N, C-alpha and C positions, 0 to 999 in steps of 0.2 A: 347794181345801180352805181356804186362808187366807181367801178372800173370803166363801164361803158356809157354811163349816163342813164337817167331815168327813162328816157324815150328811145333806148336802143332798139326796141322791138318795132318801132315805127320806121326805122331806117334800114331794115333788112327784110328778107323774106323769111317768115317763120313757118315751121311745119311741125305737126305732131299727130300722134295716134292715141286713141283712148283718152285717159285723163290728160295726157300730154297735149292733145288737141285743144282742150279747154284752156290750158295754161298758155299755149302758143297764141290762141285768140286774144286772151287778156293782154299779153305782152304786145302783140301786134296793134292793139288798140291804144297802147301807151299808158295803160293803167299801172299804178305803182305796185311795188313788191308786196306791201302789206295787203293790198286787195287780193292778189294772187294767193297769198298765204291763207287769208280768211276763207276763200272759196275752197281751197284744197282741204283745209281743216273741216269745213262743213261736209264735204264729200266723205271724209274719213270717219265722221260721226255716224254714218250709216252702219248700224250693227248687223250682225248675221241674222238676227230676228227680223229686222226690217227688210233685209234682202229676201228672206224666205216669203215675205208678204208681197214680193214683187214691187217694192217701193223704191228701189235704186233709181228708177227713172224719175221719180219725184225729186230726189236729191240732185240729179243732173239738171232738171228743169229749173230748180231754185238757183243753182249756180249760174246757169245760162241767163236767167232773168235778171240777175244782179248786174251782169255785164251789159245786157241789152238796155237796161234802164239808163245807163250812163251813155250808151251809144245806140240810139234807136235806128241809126243808119249804118250799123256795123257791116251788113252785107255789102254795102257799096264801098265803105272805107277799106274793107279787107280784100276786095276783089283783086286777085293777082298777087297779093302780098301775104296771104295765109294759105297754106296747103294742109288739108285735113286728110289723113289716111283712112280709107275704109276698105273692107274686104268684101268682094263680091263672090257669090257662089259659082263654081267651086274653086277655092284657093287662088283667087285673083285679087291682088292688092292694087289700088289705084289712089292717086292724089287728086283731090277736088279743090279747086281754087276760085270757082265762080258760083254765085247763088242768085236766084231771081228775086228773093225777098228774105226777110228775117225768118220766116217759117221754114224756108228751104235751108238756110244756114243752121237753124236749130235741128232740123231733121238730119242733116249731115253730121253734126256733132253727136247726135244720138246714135247714128249708125256706127260712128267710130268708137263710142264708149259702150256699145251694146254687149251685154253678157247674157247669152240666151236663157240661162236658168233664172237669173235674178232681175231681168228687165221685162216690162210688159210687151213691148213691140220690137 
């Protein structure tokens, strides 16, 4: 924030895969560094026991919810300014930068952060 300003993510195209997609979304929405750090720390709190219970998706949802609470129109604000990397079967990586609604954006984030053994869907 000191070097580029608190809103640097709103002035550039952001992209990310996996947990980096969530961080890129938060920055592209112009949320402060402390908000990003708190979301990442919340994700890191998911213990291996929770993962084995297939609860990692719940932690993802909680982090996504916190950003969507601040920006209920995130899918519109981020259109063309955020690129989320997802993998299609078999071995095809694509960047997604448009969503029809918040549910679509949430699904895209889940696709990017999906760990087959530890996530439900």
